[in-house]
All heavy atoms as an XYZ file, in Angstrom:
965
protein
N     112.403     96.258     93.127
C     112.307     96.405     94.554
C     113.777     96.321     95.070
O     114.582     95.513     94.705
C     111.551     95.173     95.120
C     111.185     95.310     96.557
S     110.123     94.015     97.205
C     108.609     94.325     96.370
N     114.094     97.231     96.030
C     115.463     97.306     96.547
C     115.735     96.253     97.592
O     114.780     95.636     98.130
C     115.674     98.656     97.196
O     114.844     98.790     98.355
C     115.393     99.796     96.279
N     117.022     95.993     97.826
C     117.437     95.026     98.811
C     116.853     95.387    100.178
O     116.343     94.551    100.909
C     118.926     94.939     98.892
O     119.393     94.577     97.610
C     119.373     93.879     99.910
N     116.899     96.654    100.533
C     116.408     97.092    101.865
C     114.873     96.844    101.960
O     114.377     96.482    103.003
C     116.693     98.536    102.128
O     116.067     99.410    101.226
N     114.120     96.997    100.804
C     112.667     96.732    100.881
C     112.411     95.260    101.053
O     111.583     94.819    101.916
C     112.024     97.172     99.516
O     112.252     98.585     99.421
C     110.558     96.850     99.568
N     113.163     94.416    100.332
C     112.932     92.972    100.457
C     113.325     92.494    101.914
O     112.552     91.762    102.570
C     113.826     92.180     99.455
C     113.804     90.728     99.689
C     113.342     92.486     98.055
N     114.461     93.004    102.408
C     114.898     92.664    103.749
C     113.872     93.068    104.802
O     113.484     92.293    105.694
C     116.256     93.237    104.008
C     116.838     93.003    105.446
C     116.988     91.529    105.742
C     118.135     93.728    105.564
N     113.451     94.299    104.717
C     112.488     94.840    105.672
C     111.212     94.057    105.711
O     110.667     93.734    106.788
C     112.214     96.310    105.381
O     111.279     96.824    106.325
N     110.709     93.679    104.610
C     109.464     92.911    104.527
C     109.657     91.515    104.976
O     108.782     90.875    105.579
C     108.827     93.056    103.169
C     108.426     94.466    102.824
C     107.483     95.124    103.843
C     108.235     96.039    104.772
N     107.618     96.392    106.001
N     110.780     90.858    104.603
C     111.026     89.480    104.997
C     111.084     89.313    106.488
O     110.568     88.406    107.067
C     112.313     88.962    104.348
N     111.709     90.335    107.180
C     111.877     90.215    108.622
C     110.555     90.476    109.316
O     110.384     90.083    110.486
C     113.000     91.053    109.176
C     112.755     92.457    108.941
C     114.318     90.581    108.682
C     113.759     93.433    109.564
N     109.617     91.115    108.679
C     108.325     91.417    109.230
C     107.197     90.452    108.845
O     106.022     90.708    108.943
C     107.913     92.861    108.902
C     108.628     93.910    109.678
O     109.135     93.575    110.799
O     108.740     95.039    109.229
N     107.659     89.251    108.345
C     106.673     88.258    107.878
C     105.642     87.925    108.938
O     104.542     87.536    108.605
C     107.366     87.060    107.286
C     108.130     86.219    108.395
C     106.463     86.151    106.515
N     106.002     87.988    110.229
C     105.096     87.672    111.297
C     103.917     88.584    111.326
O     102.881     88.267    111.949
N     103.967     89.695    110.679
C     102.786     90.588    110.589
C     101.684     89.958    109.845
O     100.575     90.419    109.852
C     103.247     91.960    109.982
C     104.116     92.728    110.958
C     104.452     94.086    110.389
C     105.369     94.833    111.403
N     105.691     96.183    110.925
N     101.945     88.868    109.061
C     100.856     88.164    108.448
C      99.953     87.504    109.439
O      98.753     87.282    109.198
C     101.438     87.111    107.450
N     100.440     87.260    110.593
C      99.730     86.676    111.714
C      99.092     87.752    112.560
O      97.966     87.643    113.063
C     100.603     85.762    112.555
C      99.852     85.221    113.768
C     101.230     84.636    111.759
N      99.806     88.860    112.689
C      99.360     89.996    113.528
C      99.115     91.175    112.609
O      99.892     92.103    112.482
C     100.383     90.301    114.587
C     100.596     89.247    115.571
C     101.587     88.285    115.454
C      99.737     89.138    116.704
C     101.757     87.289    116.380
C      99.915     88.150    117.634
C     100.874     87.213    117.489
O     101.048     86.187    118.387
N      97.994     91.192    111.903
C      97.680     92.216    110.839
C      97.662     93.626    111.437
O      98.007     94.563    110.707
C      96.358     91.922    110.198
C      96.312     90.632    109.350
C      94.935     90.427    108.725
C      97.379     90.689    108.211
N      97.285     93.810    112.675
C      97.274     95.165    113.278
C      98.664     95.774    113.333
O      98.789     97.021    113.321
C      96.705     95.094    114.635
N      99.683     94.976    113.286
C     101.083     95.422    113.315
C     101.510     96.019    111.975
O     102.585     96.582    111.882
C     102.058     94.331    113.808
C     101.731     93.732    115.130
C     101.644     94.781    116.240
C     101.198     94.252    117.533
N     100.190     95.033    118.222
N     100.759     95.788    110.938
C     101.079     96.310    109.640
C     101.114     97.819    109.639
O     101.847     98.437    108.968
C     100.164     95.837    108.561
C     100.312     94.367    108.118
C      99.146     93.931    107.290
C     101.635     94.174    107.415
N     100.316     98.430    110.499
C     100.298     99.881    110.564
C     100.485    100.395    111.943
O     100.281    101.607    112.190
C      98.971    100.392    109.960
O      97.859     99.873    110.703
N     100.788     99.543    112.878
C     100.936    100.015    114.281
C     102.144     99.370    114.956
O     102.742     98.490    114.421
N     102.427     99.864    116.151
C     103.543     99.331    116.889
C     103.331     97.999    117.519
O     102.169     97.542    117.652
C     103.815    100.423    117.931
C     102.440    100.962    118.215
C     101.756    100.927    116.869
N     104.382     97.324    117.910
C     104.275     96.056    118.574
C     105.365     95.117    118.202
O     105.986     95.264    117.192
N     105.554     94.102    119.052
C     106.654     93.136    118.739
C     106.212     91.732    118.699
O     107.067     90.818    118.511
C     107.712     93.312    119.851
O     107.177     93.023    121.153
N     104.929     91.431    118.857
C     104.423     90.076    118.819
C     104.749     89.324    117.518
O     104.883     88.163    117.471
C     102.902     90.027    119.147
N     104.837     90.123    116.460
C     105.106     89.577    115.130
C     106.497     88.958    114.998
O     106.757     88.159    114.138
C     104.920     90.565    114.037
C     105.887     91.647    114.000
N     105.900     92.718    114.796
C     106.991     91.847    113.164
C     106.928     93.471    114.608
N     107.607     92.956    113.596
N     107.414     89.422    115.829
C     108.825     89.008    115.665
C     109.067     87.512    115.833
O     109.552     86.854    114.949
C     109.682     89.826    116.619
C     109.698     91.324    116.299
C     110.205     92.190    117.360
O     110.678     91.744    118.408
O     110.056     93.426    117.190
N     108.673     86.942    116.925
C     108.855     85.506    117.147
C     107.930     84.755    116.184
O     108.262     83.671    115.719
C     108.588     85.087    118.622
C     108.841     83.672    118.903
C     110.283     83.168    118.575
O     111.213     83.958    118.682
O     110.400     82.052    118.011
N     106.722     85.270    115.898
C     105.810     84.621    114.999
C     106.431     84.498    113.639
O     106.291     83.509    112.931
C     104.474     85.350    114.920
N     107.186     85.515    113.223
C     107.825     85.549    111.886
C     108.918     84.459    111.853
O     108.978     83.688    110.840
N     109.739     84.372    112.898
C     110.779     83.316    112.886
C     110.095     81.917    112.791
O     110.555     81.142    111.990
C     111.559     83.426    114.223
C     112.770     82.429    114.251
C     113.513     82.451    115.528
N     112.753     81.878    116.587
C     112.625     80.580    116.806
N     113.200     79.734    116.045
N     111.934     80.166    117.829
N     109.049     81.750    113.531
C     108.394     80.418    113.522
C     107.816     80.123    112.159
O     107.938     78.946    111.651
C     107.252     80.344    114.564
N     107.168     81.082    111.528
C     106.631     80.918    110.138
C     107.750     80.553    109.178
O     107.573     79.628    108.316
C     105.963     82.211    109.682
C     104.560     82.484    110.150
C     104.149     83.863    109.759
C     103.595     81.504    109.618
N     108.864     81.240    109.226
C     109.974     80.948    108.322
C     110.503     79.506    108.578
O     110.762     78.789    107.597
C     111.028     81.991    108.469
C     110.690     83.400    107.945
C     111.732     84.443    108.317
C     110.426     83.407    106.492
N     110.696     79.176    109.786
C     111.232     77.830    110.137
C     110.257     76.729    109.625
O     110.645     75.738    109.064
C     111.466     77.660    111.627
C     112.663     78.493    112.176
C     112.689     78.444    113.665
C     113.932     78.051    111.550
N     108.943     76.985    109.874
C     107.949     75.984    109.407
C     107.961     75.795    107.964
O     107.556     74.769    107.415
C     106.506     76.477    109.846
C     106.266     76.382    111.327
C     104.954     77.103    111.664
O     104.199     77.533    110.851
O     104.778     77.255    112.924
N     108.359     76.837    107.210
C     108.385     76.735    105.714
C     109.759     76.404    105.170
O     110.009     76.647    103.977
C     107.844     78.054    105.156
C     106.292     78.060    105.269
C     105.695     79.375    105.373
N     104.255     79.279    105.526
C     103.620     79.095    106.698
N     104.293     78.940    107.787
N     102.302     79.043    106.781
N     110.647     75.925    105.991
C     111.927     75.426    105.574
C     113.069     76.397    105.438
O     114.163     76.017    104.971
N     112.842     77.616    105.933
C     114.005     78.545    105.944
C     114.956     78.094    107.048
O     114.518     77.746    108.158
C     113.501     79.970    106.132
C     114.664     80.994    106.313
C     112.584     80.432    105.013
N     116.256     78.166    106.784
C     117.203     77.722    107.767
C     117.194     78.654    108.997
O     116.895     79.852    108.883
C     118.600     77.598    107.182
O     119.077     78.792    106.760
N     117.568     78.126    110.139
C     117.517     78.953    111.360
C     118.350     80.236    111.332
O     117.960     81.258    111.897
C     118.059     78.001    112.444
C     117.765     76.665    111.923
C     117.918     76.757    110.431
N     119.479     80.200    110.622
C     120.379     81.408    110.598
C     119.634     82.632    110.046
O     119.588     83.679    110.712
C     121.653     81.109    109.867
C     122.647     82.189    109.909
C     123.297     82.499    111.273
O     123.197     81.619    112.126
O     123.805     83.561    111.411
N     119.103     82.609    108.826
C     118.414     83.768    108.299
C     117.030     83.990    108.989
O     116.589     85.115    109.146
C     118.229     83.557    106.844
C     118.369     82.075    106.630
C     119.260     81.576    107.785
N     116.394     82.925    109.436
C     115.046     83.034    110.047
C     115.131     83.837    111.373
O     114.198     84.460    111.790
C     114.443     81.670    110.261
N     116.311     83.729    112.018
C     116.385     84.420    113.334
C     116.207     85.940    113.175
O     115.834     86.588    114.185
C     117.745     84.092    113.958
C     118.915     84.962    113.554
C     120.180     84.633    114.364
N     121.108     85.725    114.232
C     121.992     85.842    113.227
N     122.017     84.898    112.311
N     122.801     86.789    113.160
N     116.560     86.494    112.028
C     116.368     87.989    111.883
C     114.965     88.424    112.094
O     114.720     89.572    112.542
C     116.935     88.424    110.537
C     118.429     88.197    110.379
C     118.906     87.488    109.308
C     119.291     88.775    111.274
C     120.334     87.317    109.177
C     120.664     88.622    111.161
C     121.149     87.881    110.077
N     113.987     87.581    111.792
C     112.606     87.941    112.004
C     112.392     88.171    113.505
O     111.574     89.045    113.897
C     111.641     86.850    111.479
N     113.080     87.477    114.331
C     112.897     87.579    115.787
C     113.848     88.573    116.447
O     113.561     89.165    117.433
C     113.132     86.212    116.453
N     115.034     88.808    115.796
C     116.041     89.686    116.424
C     116.112     91.090    115.898
O     116.867     91.862    116.414
C     117.432     89.086    116.331
O     117.829     89.024    114.956
C     117.498     87.690    116.940
N     115.356     91.423    114.877
C     115.489     92.735    114.182
C     115.173     93.907    115.098
O     115.541     95.045    114.738
C     114.770     92.781    112.892
C     113.231     92.850    112.991
N     112.503     91.681    113.117
C     112.355     93.816    112.994
C     111.253     91.961    113.240
N     111.122     93.294    113.045
N     114.544     93.695    116.215
C     114.280     94.784    117.130
C     114.949     94.602    118.517
O     114.595     95.259    119.458
C     112.807     95.009    117.285
N     115.832     93.635    118.577
C     116.480     93.279    119.887
C     117.937     93.582    119.856
O     118.721     92.803    120.317
C     116.245     91.737    120.066
O     114.909     91.415    119.954
N     118.222     94.786    119.414
C     119.673     95.157    119.304
C     120.373     95.329    120.636
O     121.616     95.299    120.633
C     119.867     96.344    118.478
C     119.058     97.560    118.846
C     119.366     98.432    119.839
C     117.821     98.010    118.345
N     118.395     99.380    119.962
C     117.382     99.085    119.038
C     116.971     97.481    117.357
C     116.249     99.782    118.786
C     115.813     98.153    117.054
C     115.444     99.271    117.781
N     119.690     95.462    121.761
C     120.327     95.624    122.982
C     120.566     94.268    123.775
O     121.170     94.262    124.808
C     119.591     96.585    123.881
O     118.319     96.154    124.175
N     120.043     93.173    123.183
C     120.194     91.916    123.822
C     121.640     91.399    123.800
O     122.383     91.768    122.894
C     119.268     90.882    123.148
C     117.827     91.012    123.366
O     117.449     91.951    124.133
O     117.049     90.241    122.776
N     122.030     90.685    124.800
C     123.326     90.099    124.907
C     123.534     89.120    123.757
O     122.622     88.347    123.412
C     123.519     89.388    126.259
C     124.838     88.638    126.299
C     123.408     90.299    127.439
N     124.711     89.148    123.134
C     125.039     88.228    122.072
C     124.521     88.643    120.666
O     124.723     87.903    119.728
N     124.025     89.799    120.579
C     123.512     90.345    119.246
C     124.776     90.619    118.417
O     125.668     91.363    118.861
C     122.615     91.555    119.347
C     122.446     92.208    118.061
C     121.328     91.161    120.044
N     124.800     90.081    117.216
C     125.960     90.307    116.359
C     125.784     91.464    115.461
O     124.692     92.087    115.388
N     126.809     91.818    114.768
C     126.794     92.985    113.862
C     125.731     92.729    112.772
O     125.034     93.706    112.366
C     128.181     93.190    113.229
C     128.220     94.468    112.382
S     127.981     95.916    113.393
C     128.508     97.164    112.222
N     125.595     91.518    112.342
C     124.562     91.283    111.273
C     123.139     91.558    111.833
O     122.351     92.104    111.105
C     124.687     89.861    110.700
C     124.838     88.757    111.722
O     124.949     89.058    112.938
O     124.805     87.567    111.298
N     122.906     91.164    113.082
C     121.615     91.521    113.669
C     121.395     93.002    113.762
O     120.273     93.546    113.498
C     121.485     90.937    115.116
C     121.628     89.425    115.060
O     120.646     88.775    114.638
O     122.616     88.860    115.470
N     122.461     93.745    114.110
C     122.350     95.227    114.218
C     122.028     95.815    112.891
O     121.227     96.745    112.725
C     123.608     95.798    114.776
C     123.999     95.432    116.225
C     125.394     95.994    116.540
C     122.974     95.872    117.215
N     122.702     95.312    111.840
C     122.466     95.843    110.478
C     121.079     95.585    109.958
O     120.457     96.420    109.325
C     123.550     95.327    109.527
C     124.940     95.846    109.811
C     125.992     95.152    108.932
C     125.040     97.375    109.641
N     120.576     94.398    110.219
C     119.224     94.085    109.844
C     118.199     95.004    110.615
O     117.266     95.462    110.022
C     118.873     92.559    110.064
C     117.375     92.291    109.884
C     119.665     91.717    109.150
N     118.407     95.171    111.919
C     117.580     96.101    112.687
C     117.648     97.506    112.145
O     116.601     98.149    112.051
N     118.847     97.916    111.760
C     119.021     99.247    111.193
C     118.312     99.404    109.853
O     117.606    100.343    109.619
C     120.470     99.531    111.080
C     120.889    100.961    110.563
C     120.374    102.023    111.564
C     122.352    101.083    110.336
N     118.398     98.371    109.069
C     117.659     98.359    107.741
C     116.198     98.482    107.932
O     115.506     99.167    107.230
C     118.025     97.126    106.989
N     115.692     97.725    108.948
C     114.216     97.766    109.220
C     113.812     99.165    109.621
O     112.727     99.631    109.217
C     113.903     96.787    110.393
C     112.440     96.694    110.664
O     111.628     96.545    109.777
O     112.127     96.852    111.904
N     114.575     99.889    110.426
C     114.213    101.205    110.800
C     114.325    102.234    109.704
O     113.494    103.039    109.441
C     115.103    101.659    112.015
C     114.796    100.838    113.276
C     113.359    101.019    113.700
C     113.010    100.212    114.954
N     111.615    100.246    115.245
N     115.468    102.197    108.994
C     115.737    103.257    108.021
C     114.787    103.052    106.827
O     114.537    104.059    106.111
C     117.209    103.336    107.621
C     117.603    104.691    107.041
C     117.589    102.185    106.672
C     117.331    105.823    107.988
N     114.343    101.886    106.551
C     113.362    101.674    105.507
C     112.173    102.592    105.645
O     111.566    103.073    104.691
C     112.925    100.172    105.431
C     112.107     99.826    104.320
C     112.533     99.326    103.092
C     110.652     99.833    104.213
N     111.461     99.066    102.300
C     110.282     99.341    102.973
C     109.655    100.186    105.124
C     108.988     99.245    102.559
C     108.346    100.113    104.720
C     108.007     99.574    103.427
N     111.875    102.876    106.932
C     110.712    103.789    107.263
C     111.204    105.141    107.656
O     110.481    106.022    108.117
C     109.971    103.227    108.473
C     109.390    101.841    108.211
C     108.851    101.187    109.501
C     109.977    100.498    110.197
N     109.586     99.477    111.079
N     112.505    105.396    107.457
C     113.194    106.695    107.759
C     113.084    107.002    109.258
O     112.884    108.171    109.684
C     112.669    107.849    106.894
C     113.645    109.020    106.918
O     114.847    108.808    107.151
N     113.165    110.225    106.721
N     113.168    105.969    110.074
C     113.206    106.148    111.528
C     114.667    106.069    111.978
O     115.289    105.072    111.749
C     112.357    105.061    112.207
C     110.907    105.186    111.864
C     110.010    104.588    112.875
C     108.595    104.744    112.372
N     107.682    105.093    113.250
N     115.084    107.115    112.596
C     116.446    107.113    113.151
C     116.411    106.756    114.631
O     115.624    107.269    115.361
C     117.031    108.527    112.956
C     117.151    109.017    111.542
C     118.040    108.222    110.665
N     119.485    108.230    111.052
C     120.394    109.080    110.583
N     120.048    109.963    109.616
N     121.582    109.042    111.005
N     117.262    105.822    115.002
C     117.337    105.267    116.394
C     118.754    105.455    116.879
O     119.602    104.624    116.581
C     116.876    103.804    116.470
C     116.878    103.308    117.892
C     115.490    103.622    115.820
N     119.014    106.602    117.592
C     120.370    106.880    117.994
C     121.064    105.767    118.744
O     122.240    105.484    118.435
C     120.187    108.098    118.881
C     118.968    108.763    118.348
C     118.008    107.625    117.989
N     120.423    105.072    119.641
C     121.029    103.959    120.385
C     121.533    102.812    119.450
O     122.641    102.294    119.546
C     120.164    103.408    121.444
C     119.888    104.377    122.608
O     120.643    105.353    122.709
O     118.967    104.111    123.361
N     120.695    102.522    118.493
C     121.038    101.505    117.479
C     122.159    101.956    116.602
O     123.122    101.232    116.334
C     119.809    101.113    116.667
C     120.010    100.174    115.514
C     120.627     98.829    115.969
C     118.641     99.930    114.762
N     122.120    103.165    116.160
C     123.156    103.671    115.279
C     124.490    103.728    116.034
O     125.555    103.467    115.458
C     122.783    105.062    114.747
C     121.579    104.965    113.780
C     121.109    106.334    113.271
O     121.807    107.283    113.342
O     119.969    106.363    112.804
N     124.443    104.076    117.349
C     125.706    104.080    118.095
C     126.310    102.679    118.222
O     127.510    102.573    118.135
C     125.448    104.602    119.543
C     125.113    106.085    119.577
O     125.372    106.819    118.597
O     124.656    106.548    120.690
N     125.462    101.699    118.353
C     125.959    100.355    118.418
C     126.538     99.955    117.079
O     127.603     99.233    117.043
C     124.826     99.324    118.808
C     124.359     99.421    120.193
C     123.055     98.624    120.355
C     125.367     98.916    121.195
N     125.940    100.313    115.995
C     126.443     99.992    114.657
C     127.753    100.633    114.379
O     128.625    100.000    113.835
C     125.381    100.366    113.555
C     125.999    100.280    112.196
C     124.151     99.458    113.707
N     127.932    101.888    114.784
C     129.238    102.540    114.496
C     130.354    102.158    115.506
O     131.520    102.239    115.154
C     129.102    104.093    114.421
C     128.191    104.511    113.360
C     128.781    104.676    115.728
N     130.016    101.659    116.644
C     131.003    101.341    117.624
C     131.938    100.221    117.178
O     133.126    100.251    117.430
C     130.318    100.998    118.982
N     131.372     99.217    116.559
C     132.156     98.033    116.148
C     133.157     98.421    115.054
O     134.354     98.044    115.187
C     131.230     96.901    115.820
C     130.481     96.451    117.028
C     129.674     95.216    116.852
N     128.903     94.969    118.076
C     128.143     93.942    118.200
N     128.088     92.974    117.280
N     127.465     93.722    119.281
N     132.796     99.006    113.967
C     133.818     99.381    112.967
C     134.821    100.382    113.571
O     136.053    100.278    113.256
C     133.037    100.042    111.818
C     131.624     99.785    112.083
C     131.440     99.358    113.505
N     134.369    101.283    114.411
C     135.358    102.209    115.001
C     136.333    101.460    115.872
O     137.538    101.800    115.773
C     134.615    103.279    115.886
N     135.907    100.492    116.585
C     136.807     99.747    117.373
C     137.796     98.946    116.568
O     138.973     98.884    116.778
C     136.024     98.805    118.248
C     136.857     97.916    119.216
C     136.007     97.048    120.125
O     135.071     97.499    120.712
O     136.303     95.842    120.131
N     137.274     98.356    115.457
C     138.078     97.522    114.572
C     139.110     98.382    113.753
O     140.239     97.873    113.534
C     137.170     96.788    113.593
N     138.748     99.632    113.365
C     139.649    100.382    112.577
C     140.483    101.373    113.330
O     141.426    101.902    112.792
C     138.792    101.209    111.530
O     137.966    102.148    112.216
C     137.992    100.340    110.627
N     140.032    101.646    114.585
C     140.744    102.638    115.338
C     140.312    104.077    115.020
O     140.856    105.037    115.600
N     139.364    104.202    114.110
C     138.873    105.553    113.748
C     137.875    106.001    114.890
O     137.180    105.170    115.511
C     138.059    105.493    112.465
C     138.944    105.350    111.241
C     138.174    105.245    109.913
N     137.145    106.270    109.746
C     136.333    106.312    108.690
N     136.392    105.392    107.789
N     135.572    107.369    108.552
N     137.792    107.331    115.040
C     136.804    107.792    116.091
C     135.372    107.414    115.670
O     135.050    107.435    114.413
C     137.034    109.320    116.038
C     138.300    109.549    115.395
C     138.542    108.377    114.472
N     134.584    107.141    116.613
C     133.162    106.762    116.332
C     132.404    107.878    115.573
O     131.630    107.543    114.715
C     132.425    106.490    117.613
N     132.741    109.132    115.789
C     132.056    110.150    115.097
C     132.329    110.159    113.631
O     131.506    110.454    112.793
C     132.416    111.602    115.683
C     133.773    112.046    115.529
C     134.744    111.857    116.449
C     134.356    112.732    114.451
N     135.970    112.386    115.981
C     135.721    112.933    114.727
C     133.872    113.178    113.207
C     136.581    113.561    113.837
C     134.704    113.776    112.327
C     136.041    114.001    112.666
N     133.570    109.690    113.222
C     133.889    109.599    111.787
C     133.004    108.439    111.147
O     132.561    108.624    110.026
C     135.327    109.312    111.551
C     136.240    110.512    111.787
C     137.707    110.216    111.500
O     138.062    109.192    110.852
O     138.553    111.009    111.972
N     132.939    107.382    111.836
C     132.127    106.250    111.346
C     130.651    106.684    111.263
O     129.956    106.370    110.347
C     132.261    105.026    112.255
C     133.609    104.425    112.338
C     134.043    103.776    111.024
O     133.278    103.548    110.146
O     135.306    103.466    110.933
N     130.245    107.470    112.229
C     128.830    107.934    112.278
C     128.540    108.813    111.080
O     127.508    108.711    110.485
C     128.467    108.630    113.570
C     127.061    109.112    113.625
C     126.084    108.251    113.869
C     126.746    110.432    113.248
C     124.726    108.673    113.895
C     125.454    110.862    113.253
C     124.383    109.970    113.584
N     129.424    109.754    110.743
C     129.210    110.614    109.612
C     129.086    109.836    108.326
O     128.201    110.103    107.501
C     130.374    111.660    109.484
C     130.216    112.687    110.647
C     130.286    112.380    108.218
C     131.382    113.628    110.769
N     129.923    108.824    108.189
C     129.821    107.978    106.944
C     128.527    107.270    106.933
O     127.842    107.151    105.838
C     131.018    107.024    106.885
N     128.102    106.713    108.071
C     126.844    105.959    108.125
C     125.659    106.911    107.905
O     124.700    106.540    107.182
C     126.705    105.279    109.475
C     125.395    104.507    109.718
C     125.292    103.342    108.765
C     125.296    104.035    111.144
N     125.699    108.064    108.483
C     124.579    109.019    108.373
C     124.295    109.401    106.917
O     123.146    109.535    106.540
C     124.866    110.255    109.217
N     125.359    109.524    106.146
C     125.111    109.826    104.721
C     124.340    108.722    103.972
O     123.477    108.961    103.223
C     126.471    110.042    104.049
C     127.143    111.384    104.400
C     128.457    111.529    103.642
O     128.504    111.180    102.420
O     129.401    112.108    104.251
N     124.720    107.523    104.291
C     124.070    106.358    103.683
C     122.654    106.297    104.184
O     121.741    106.116    103.322
C     124.833    105.043    103.976
C     124.040    103.823    103.533
C     126.230    105.032    103.358
N     122.420    106.427    105.433
C     121.081    106.314    105.992
C     120.147    107.439    105.483
O     119.011    107.202    105.116
C     121.076    106.376    107.499
C     121.836    105.206    108.248
C     121.771    105.396    109.752
C     121.313    103.882    107.817
N     120.710    108.627    105.297
C     119.907    109.723    104.716
C     119.463    109.398    103.326
O     118.291    109.660    102.954
C     120.725    110.967    104.767
O     120.867    111.441    106.097
N     120.367    108.874    102.557
C     120.045    108.522    101.157
C     118.893    107.438    101.073
O     118.018    107.579    100.265
N     118.951    106.480    101.943
C     117.940    105.420    101.963
C     116.619    105.999    102.574
O     115.537    105.805    101.978
C     118.410    104.241    102.815
C     119.594    103.569    102.087
C     117.184    103.204    102.967
C     120.231    102.506    102.948
N     116.720    106.712    103.645
C     115.570    107.291    104.347
C     114.797    108.276    103.485
O     113.567    108.435    103.583
N     115.495    109.015    102.646
C     114.857    110.055    101.837
C     113.717    109.530    100.920
O     112.811    110.241    100.573
C     115.870    110.763    100.937
C     116.730    111.723    101.766
O     116.378    111.988    102.880
O     117.806    112.167    101.224
N     113.773    108.221    100.597
C     112.787    107.633     99.717
C     111.677    106.922    100.508
O     110.821    106.230     99.943
C     113.448    106.623     98.782
N     111.729    107.041    101.833
C     110.764    106.327    102.661
C     109.268    106.727    102.390
O     108.425    105.840    102.444
C     111.099    106.564    104.160
N     109.030    108.010    102.196
C     107.640    108.420    102.041
C     106.991    107.699    100.855
O     105.824    107.254    100.942
C     107.541    109.954    101.776
C     107.844    110.712    103.057
O     107.795    110.118    104.199
O     108.067    111.962    102.963
N     107.717    107.517     99.732
C     107.155    106.804     98.626
C     106.909    105.333     98.923
O     105.922    104.785     98.547
N     107.857    104.710     99.626
C     107.671    103.300     99.959
C     106.497    103.097    100.934
O     105.661    102.166    100.779
C     108.961    102.755    100.643
C     110.153    102.605     99.762
C     111.298    101.854    100.457
N     111.823    102.530    101.558
C     112.814    103.377    101.577
N     113.417    103.685    100.419
N     113.239    104.010    102.668
N     106.393    103.965    101.863
C     105.274    103.855    102.866
C     103.933    104.167    102.220
O     102.967    103.510    102.512
C     105.586    104.763    104.056
C     106.772    104.372    104.895
C     107.135    105.412    105.922
C     106.565    103.006    105.551
N     103.914    105.089    101.267
C     102.677    105.399    100.559
C     102.221    104.241     99.739
O     101.016    103.863     99.719
C     102.843    106.653     99.737
N     103.163    103.604     99.044
C     102.845    102.354     98.288
C     102.350    101.297     99.213
O     101.324    100.669     98.942
C     104.070    101.893     97.502
C     103.821    100.502     96.879
C     103.090    100.426     95.711
C     104.304     99.366     97.459
C     102.856     99.227     95.131
C     104.029     98.124     96.842
C     103.328     98.039     95.728
N     103.004    101.075    100.327
C     102.614    100.042    101.300
C     101.160    100.309    101.791
O     100.323     99.451    101.860
C     103.552     99.967    102.456
C     103.186     98.935    103.536
C     104.200     98.891    104.632
O     105.404     99.140    104.429
N     103.758     98.593    105.825
N     100.885    101.606    102.106
C      99.558    101.916    102.585
C      98.471    101.823    101.510
O      97.258    101.630    101.837
C      99.603    103.374    103.139
N      98.872    101.845    100.229
C      97.869    101.754     99.158
C      97.439    100.317     98.888
O      96.461    100.082     98.201
C      98.436    102.372     97.894
O      99.412    101.564     97.371
N      98.186     99.363     99.424
C      97.844     97.925     99.232
C      96.762     97.520    100.183
O      96.985     97.621    101.406
C      99.107     97.072     99.320
C      98.761     95.594     99.149
C     100.090     97.493     98.338
N      95.627     96.996     99.729
C      94.574     96.600    100.631
C      94.972     95.385    101.516
O      95.684     94.551    101.038
C      93.383     96.239     99.679
C      93.889     96.238     98.333
C      95.280     96.807     98.311
N      94.565     95.428    102.720
C      94.825     94.407    103.684
C      93.522     93.606    103.848
O      92.479     94.137    104.158
C      95.294     94.902    105.050
C      96.562     95.743    104.917
C      95.457     93.783    106.026
C      96.914     96.531    106.103
N      93.582     92.311    103.630
C      92.436     91.404    103.830
C      92.742     90.471    104.951
O      93.701     89.716    104.877
C      92.140     90.648    102.515
C      91.928     91.550    101.306
N      90.805     92.230    101.166
C      92.725     91.818    100.288
C      90.855     92.932    100.048
N      92.019     92.730     99.479
N      91.964     90.552    105.970
C      92.206     89.743    107.148
C      91.059     88.823    107.349
O      90.919     87.830    107.776
C-alpha cells in the first residue's frame, strides 16, 4: 500500500461513522474523523488532518494541511486548480521561481499518482461495506 493510499484513508476515517460518504460527497466525516482519532489516543497534530483535509481556503491553513488535502484529491485523480495554486504559491514565493515553473513540476508528480487512481478506486469499490 502506498503512502498516499494510507494517508488518504487515514484522513477519511470519519467515513466509518458516515458510511454514505464512502461513495458520495460530503464533509460531515471530517470533524467526526478528528474526534475518532483523538478518542483513540492519536495526538492532536496529526488528528487535525482528518478535519482540515478539505479546508484549504481557511485562514491559518499551513503547507502541511494543503499537501494532505492535495494527497486526498489526487488519490482519486481529482484535480482542484484552486488548491494546486495554493500549493505552488508557497514554494514559488520561497524560491523566487515563477509559480508556473513550480506548477509544471507539481503537475508531473500529480499525473503520475493520479494515473493509478482507477485501479485504487476499483479495489475500494470491490470491498463490501457492512453498516
